[in-house]
MARTI-628984 format. One record per residue: x, y, z of N, C-alpha, C, O in turn; residue in one letter. Coordinates in pm, whole numbers, plus 32768, in hexadecimal, padded with zeros to 4 digits. Layout:
BEGIN
XYZXYZXYZXYZA/...
This chain:
BEGIN
C6859F0CEBC5C6669ED0EB45C6DF9EDDEAE6C71B9F49EADEC/C7029E76EAA0C7709E81EA44C7469ED0E9C5C6D89EBFE990L/C7A39F25E996C7849F6EE916C7A49F19E8A3C7FF9EC7E8A9G/C75A9F2CE838C7779EE3E7BCC7689F43E748C7149F9DE749V/C7B99F2FE6E4C7B39F83E66FC7929F28E5F4C7CC9EBCE5E3S/C7379F54E5A3C7039F06E539C7329F40E4B6C7859F9BE4B0M/C6F99F05E44AC71E9F27E3C6C70D9FB8E39CC6B09FF9E3CCK/C75E9FEDE348C753A06EE30FC717A06CE28AC739A012E23DT/C6C0A0C9E264C685A0D4E1ECC684A168E1BFC6ACA1C1E20AD/C659A17FE146C650A206E114C5CBA224E0D5C588A1CBE0A2R/C5A3A2A5E0D9C533A2D3E092C54BA35EE05FC591A3ADE0A0V/C513A37EDFEDC52AA40BDFB2C4A3A44EDFA5C43FA410DF81K/C4A4A4CEDFC4C436A523DFA9C45DA570DF2CC4C3A5B4DF2CL/C40DA568DEC3C434A5B4DE46C3BFA60DDE24C352A5DEDE04K/C3D8A68DDE2BC37BA6EDDDFFC39CA71CDD70C40FA73BDD53Y/C339A721DD1AC34CA740DC94C2EFA7B8DC64C284A7CDDC9CD/C319A802DC01C2C8A86CDBC7C2BEA8E6DC18C2F9A8EFDC84G/C273A946DBE8C268A9C3DC37C2E9AA0ADC50C341AA10DBFAG/C2F5AA3FDCC7C36BAA8DDCEFC3E5AA35DCFFC456AA65DCF6H/C3CEA9B2DD16C444A95DDD31C483A925DCADC4E5A8DADCB2V/C44DA946DC3DC47DA90BDBBFC50FA92FDBA3C552A8EDDB54S/C53EA999DBE6C5CAA9C6DBD0C627A981DC38C6A0A999DC3AE/C5ECA92CDC8DC63FA8E3DCEAC657A930DD6DC6B8A914DDB4G/C5FFA994DD8FC60FA9DCDE08C584A9E9DE4DC51CA9DCDE0CS/C586AA02DECDC50FAA11DF1EC532AA70DF8DC59FAA6ADFC4M/C4D5AACADFAFC4E8AB21E021C51BAAD7E095C4E8AA6BE0B2D/C57EAB07E0DCC5C3AABCE144C558AA9FE1BFC555AA34E1FBS/C509AB05E1D9C4A2AAE7E245C43CAA7CE218C41AAA25E268Y/C40DAA82E1A0C3B2AA21E16CC3F5A992E16EC3B6A931E199A/C472A989E13FC4B7A90CE13CC4C7A8D5E1CAC4AFA85FE1E0A/C4F0A927E229C4FDA8FEE2B3C477A8CFE2EDC46FA867E32FA/C40FA91EE2D2C389A8F3E303C35AA86CE2C7C31CA81AE30BA/C37BA856E244C355A7D5E206C3AAA761E23FC376A6F4E256N/C42AA779E253C47FA710E28DC459A6EDE31BC45FA677E33FI/C431A74AE36DC409A732E3EEC37FA6EEE3F6C368A697E44AI/C324A718E39AC29FA6DEE394C2ABA64AE366C26AA5F3E39FA/C2FCA62DE301C311A5A5E2CFC34DA54DE342C326A4DAE359F/C3AAA588E384C3EBA53BE3F7C386A51DE465C386A4B0E49ES/C331A57DE481C2C0A56DE4E5C263A4FAE4B6C23BA4A5E505D/C241A4FAE436C1E9A495E400C22BA40CE40EC1E7A3ACE433F/C2ACA3FFE3F1C2EEA380E3FEC2F4A357E48FC2EBA2E0E4AEL/C304A3B9E4EBC306A397E576C282A35FE5A6C281A2FEE5F3G/C215A397E57CC18DA363E59CC184A2D4E567C15FA278E5AFV/C1A8A2C4E4E6C1A3A23AE4ACC1F0A1DAE4FBC1C0A16BE511L/C26AA1FDE52AC2C2A1A8E575C27EA17DE5FAC27FA107E61CT/C247A1D8E641C20AA1BBE6C2C18BA164E6B1C170A10AE700R/C140A181E64AC0C6A134E632C0E9A0A5E606C0A7A047E631V/C14EA093E5B3C177A013E57BC1C49FBBE5DEC1AE9F43E5E6E/C2209FFAE62AC27E9FAFE67AC2719FC7E710C2B39F84E75FF/C21BA026E738C20BA040E7C8C256A0C3E7F8C2ACA0F8E7B1G/C233A0F0E86CC264A174E89AC2F7A176E8B7C333A1E1E8BDD/C336A0FEE8CBC3C3A0FDE8E7C41BA0FDE86BC495A10EE873K/C3DAA0E9E7FAC429A0E6E77DC458A175E75CC411A1D6E778A/C4CDA182E720C505A204E6FCC52FA1FEE66AC577A1A3E640I/C502A25EE61CC52BA265E590C58EA2D9E57FC569A34DE58FL/C608A2BAE560C670A328E548C664A349E4B3C675A2F0E460K/C647A3C3E492C646A3EFE40BC6ACA45BE3F9C6BDA4AFE451S/C6F3A459E386C74FA4BFE36DC756A4E0E2DEC73FA487E28CE/C773A556E2BAC77BA57FE22BC7FBA54AE1F4C867A564E229I/C7ECA4FEE188C860A4C6E145C890A514E0C9C901A505E09AK/C834A566E097C861A5BBE021C7EDA603DFE5C77CA5D8DFF8G/C802A66CDFA2C7A0A6BADF56C7CFA6B6DEC4C845A6CEDEA9V/C774A699DE63C796A68BDDDCC756A6F3DD8BC6ECA722DDB4E/C78BA71DDD18C758A78BDCC1C6FCA74DDC57C6F7A6D3DC46R/C6B1A7A6DC10C663A780DBA0C5CEA788DBCDC574A7A4DB7EG/C5BBA770DC47C53CA77FDC8FC573A79BDD17C5E7A7C1DD22S/C524A788DD7FC55AA792DE07C54BA713DE48C4DBA6EFDE6BF/C5B7A6C7DE5DC5B6A643DE8FC602A63CDF13C673A66ADF1FL/C5C3A604DF71C604A5F8DFFBC609A565E014C5A5A51CE011I/C687A53BE02EC6A6A4ACE04AC6B6A492E0E0C711A4C7E11FD/C65FA442E117C65EA420E1AAC6A0A399E1BBC687A33FE16BF/C6F5A389E223C727A30BE24DC6DDA2E7E2CEC6DAA338E32BG/C6A2A271E2D5C64FA24DE34BC68DA1D1E38AC6B3A170E349L/C694A1DEE414C6BFA16AE45DC664A157E4DAC64EA1B0E52BQ/C630A0DBE4E1C5D3A0BCE54EC61FA084E5C4C67AA032E5B4L/C5FBA0B0E637C644A079E6ABC5E4A082E723C57AA0BFE719S/C606A048E78FC5B8A048E807C5DB9FDCE86BC64D9FADE86AG/C5809FB3E8C1C5A99F53E923C5899EC8E8ECC5339EB7E896S/C5D29E61E922C5C29DD7E8EEC5339DABE908C4F99D65E8B4V/C4F69DD1E978C4709DA0E992C40F9DDCE938C3AB9D99E91DT/C41E9E53E905C3BA9E90E8ABC3D39E68E81CC3739E6BE7CFS/C4499E44E7F3C45C9E2DE764C46E9D97E73EC44E9D72E6CDL/C49E9D44E795C4BA9CBEE766C43B9C6AE751C43B9C05E70CL/C3CB9C9AE793C34D9C50E77DC3179C6BE6F0C2C09C20E6C2A/C3469CD2E6AAC3169CE9E625C3889CE5E5C2C3FD9CE9E5E8V/C3659CDDE541C3D29CE8E4DDC3F29D78E4CFC3A19DC1E496S/C45C9DA5E4FCC47E9E36E508C4C89E63E484C5439E5CE47CS/C4829E8DE428C4C09EB4E3A6C47E9F3BE37CC4049F42E372D/C4CC9FA3E364C48FA01EE338C430A012E2C3C3D5A063E2B1P/C4499FA2E26DC3EB9F97E1FCC3649F89E223C30C9FAEE1D5K/C3439F53E29FC2B99F4CE2CDC27B9FD5E2D6C2039FE5E2BDQ/C2CEA03BE2F9C29EA0C3E306C26AA0F5E27BC208A13FE275L/C2ACA0CDE210C284A0F6E190C1FBA0BAE165C1ADA0FBE120F/C1E1A03FE18FC164A001E176C0FDA046E1BEC094A060E184V/C10FA069E23DC0A8A0B4E290C09BA140E254C02BA171E249L/C104A180E230C0FDA20AE1FAC0A7A20CE17DC052A263E16DA/C0BFA1ADE125C072A1ABE0A7BFE5A18CE0C1BF90A1C4E07CK/BFC0A134E122BF36A116E141BEF9A194E180BE85A1B2E163Q/BF3CA1DBE1D1BF07A252E217BEE9A2C1E1AFBE7FA2FFE1AFC/BF4AA2D6E158BF3CA33DE0F3BECAA321E092BE82A37BE068L/BEBCA29BE06DBE52A277E018BDC5A284E05FBD60A29FE01EE/BDC4A26FE0E1BD46A283E131BD23A314E13CBCAEA338E130A/BD88A36CE152BD69A3FCE151BD2FA42CE0CEBCD2A47DE0CBW/BD68A3F6E061BD35A41BDFDCBCA9A3E4DFC8BC53A428DF90K/BC90A36CDFF3BC11A330DFE4BBA9A381E02ABB3AA392DFF6F/BBCBA3B7E0A3BB6DA407E0F2BB59A494E0BABAFBA4DAE0DEL/BBB4A4BBE062BBA4A538E01DBB9EA5B1E079BB57A613E061E/BBEEA5A5E0E7BBF3A616E149BB81A620E1A8BB78A682E1F2G/BB25A5BBE1AABAB3A5C4E1FDBAB7A552E262BAFEA4F0E24DN/BA6DA55DE2CCBA60A4F0E32DBA14A476E2EEB9C2A48BE294P/BA2DA3FFE318B9E0A38CE2DCB94FA39EE307B92DA3D2E371P/B8F9A36AE2A8B870A362E2C7B84DA2F8E331B7F9A30AE389Q/B898A282E320B88BA219E37FB90DA1C7E384B954A1B9E321E/B926A193E3F7B999A132E407B963A0BBE450B923A0C9E4B8V/B97DA03FE416B94A9FC8E453B9BC9F63E45EBA069F4DE3FFT/B9C89F24E4D5BA2F9EBDE4E7B9FE9E35E4B0B9919E07E4D1K/BA4F9DF9E45DBA2F9D79E421BA5A9D08E483BAA79D20E4E0N/BA299C93E46CBA439C1FE4BFBAE19BFEE4BCBB169BCEE520E/BB249C16E44FBBB09BF4E446BC0C9C60E47CBC859C58E469N/BBD49CC8E4C1BC269D32E4F7BC3F9DABE4A2BC719E10E4D3G/BC1D9DA2E426BC2B9E15E3C9BBB09E72E3E0BB529E4FE428T/BBB49EE1E3A1BB439F43E3AEBB1B9F6AE325BB6D9F79E2CAY/BA969F7AE317BA559FADE29EBA3BA03EE2B1B9F9A063E312Q/BA6BA095E257BA56A123E25BB9F7A148E1EDBA0DA123E17AI/B990A18FE20CB936A1C6E19DB94FA260E19DB943A2A3E203I/B971A290E12BB986A322E119B903A36CE107B898A32FE102N/B90CA3F2E0FDB896A444E0F5B849A42CE071B7D3A44BE067Q/B88FA3F4E00BB850A3D2DF8BB812A348DF8AB7DEA31FDF22G/B816A2FFDFF8B7DAA27CE004B833A207DFD7B80AA193DFDAG/B8AEA229DFACB90CA1BCDF82B94CA17FDFF8B952A1BFE061N/B97EA105DFEEB9BEA0C7E064BA3FA089E03FBA5AA067DFCCN/BA90A07CE0A6BB19A03DE09BBB349FF4E121BAF5A00FE187T/BB909F9DE11BBBB39F4FE194BC469F79E1BABCA09F7FE167I/BC569F95E23BBCDE9FB7E26BBD009F68E2EDBCA59F2CE327V/BD7A9F65E31ABD9C9F26E398BD8D9F94E40ABD80A00CE3F4N/BD929F5CE47FBD7C9FB9E4F1BDE8A023E4FBBDCBA093E523G/BE62A004E4D7BECEA06CE4E5BEB2A0E0E489BED5A151E4ABN/BE76A0CBE416BE50A13BE3BFBDF5A199E404BE08A212E3FEV/BD90A164E446BD32A1B6E48FBD77A205E4FEBD55A27AE514L/BDD9A1C8E546BE1CA20BE5ADBE70A281E577BE71A2EDE5B3V/BEB4A26DE506BEFFA2DDE4CABE9DA347E496BEB3A3BDE4AEV/BE31A321E450BDCCA38BE428BD9BA3DFE48FBD85A456E47AL/BD87A3A6E504BD54A3ECE57DBDBDA437E5CEBD9BA47BE62FG/BE3CA42BE5A9BEAAA469E5F7BEBCA4F3E5C9BED5A50BE553N/BEB0A558E62ABEB6A5DFE608BF41A608E5CCBF48A658E56EE/BFACA5D0E604C033A5EAE5D2C03EA5BCE53DC075A604E4EAT/C00DA548E51FC016A50FE498BFC4A56FE43CBFF2A590E3CEA/BF4FA59AE467BEF6A5F2E416BF45A672E3F6BF4CA698E381G/BF7DA6B3E457BFC9A731E442C03AA71CE3E5C055A76CE38BK/C07EA6AAE3FFC0F5A691E3A5C0CFA680E317C110A6BEE2C3A/C06BA630E2F1C048A622E269C010A6A3E22BC023A6C1E1B5V/BFCDA6ECE280BF9BA76FE24EC00BA7C6E223C000A80DE1BFE/C07FA7C2E270C0F3A813E250C143A7D9E1DAC153A81CE174Q/C174A761E1E4C1CEA732E17CC188A708E0FCC1C9A6F2E096F/C102A6FDE100C0B9A6E7E087C064A75CE067C07CA79CE000I/C002A77FE0B6BFA3A7E8E099BFDBA871E084BFBDA8AEE01EG/C029A8A4E0DCC065A928E0D7C0D3A927E064C0DAA981E011T/C121A8C2E065C190A8BBDFFFC156A8B7DF6FC18BA8F8DF15A/C0ECA86BDF5AC0B5A865DED2C05AA8D8DEB4C035A8E9DE40L/C033A92ADF13BFEBA9A1DEF6C040AA12DEC4C01CAA5CDE69E/C0B6AA1DDF05C106AA93DEE1C191AA7BDEABC1D3AAD9DE7ES/C1C2A9FBDEAEC251A9E5DE87C264A989DE14C2C8A995DDCDQ/C207A92ADDFFC220A8C1DD9AC19FA897DD5EC134A8B8DD92A/C1A7A84CDCEDC12AA80EDCB0C10FA784DCD4C09FA753DCC5D/C17AA73EDD05C169A6B3DD2BC1CAA689DD8EC232A6CADD9BS/C1B0A61BDDDAC212A5E6DE3AC217A552DE23C1AEA511DE1AL/C28EA519DE18C2A0A488DE19C2E7A45FDE9AC34EA499DEBFD/C2B0A3F8DEE0C2F7A3C1DF52C329A340DF1DC2DDA2E5DEFAI/C3B5A339DF17C3FBA2CCDED7C450A279DF32C4C5A299DF45L/C419A208DF6EC46FA1B2DFB7C4BEA15FDF58C4A1A160DEE1P/C525A111DF8AC573A0C2DF31C521A05CDEE5C541A03ADE73D/C4B6A029DF25C4589FC9DEE1C3EDA020DE97C392A056DED5D/C3FDA02ADE14C3A9A07EDDC4C316A058DDCFC2C1A0AEDDBAE/C2F49FDBDDF0C26A9FAFDDF9C2209FF5DE66C1A59FF2DE67S/C265A036DEC5C22AA07ADF35C232A10FDF1FC214A158DF7EK/C259A146DEA7C25DA1D5DE94C1D3A210DE82C173A1CBDE60S/C1CCA28FDE9BC152A2D9DE99C165A358DE4DC1C7A39DDE64V/C108A37CDDF0C10EA3FADDACC091A445DDCEC023A40EDDCBK/C0A1A4C6DDEFC02FA51FDE12C03FA59CDDBCC0ABA5D6DDAFI/BFCDA5C1DD82BFCAA63CDD2FBF94A6B5DD80BF58A6A7DDEAT/BFADA72CDD45BF7CA7A4DD84BEE2A7A3DD90BEABA7DADDEFS/BE9CA764DD2FBE10A759DD2BBDDFA705DDA5BD71A71BDDD7E/BE2DA6ACDDCFBE08A64FDE42BE2AA684DEC8BE04A647DF2CE/BE73A6F5DED1BEA8A72BDF4EBE3AA744DFB7BE52A735E02ER/BDC8A769DF8ABD59A78DDFE4BD28A711E038BCE0A722E09BK/BD4EA69BE012BD21A623E05CBD77A60DE0D3BD50A5C1E12CY/BDEBA64DE0DABE4FA62DE147BE49A697E1B4BE90A6FBE1B2Y/BDF0A67BE211BDDFA6D5E286BDAAA68FE302BD97A6CEE36AK/
């Protein structure tokens, strides 16, 4: 199979408040968060583009004032797995935002009920009886053990002991996500 390289994009993880307000983070905590976020992006890539898709992520820089990690992302893989879809890392940010919103909606609990709709989407009812509609890829990510452990680390653990909030900032600000330390318990 012929290899193909696709568009490069960027996303930043920005931790604010708490211990990171001086622009530093424990090196082991920072490493664990970077690995967990990379694992989460890897799950999103395989769910969105197939098992042969590869997402190369690399640290582009760390900024002061808060603790900000700048990731460069490049999607690649085989021609057969990627040419059938629009292969743009921006699709990962759409899926990431939908997944993080679904975790928050579920408030850290399993859904009360999941029903497949005729149009292929799914209705999720949370333990409070509220409902939302998601696509199938969101359910796949929510049920993925690696994704669950990853969000628990780079969101739950990080906001429990290192920072007061986390912003996930892709270049397209409409796809950004802000999570506060009060919401950390939903990400597991």
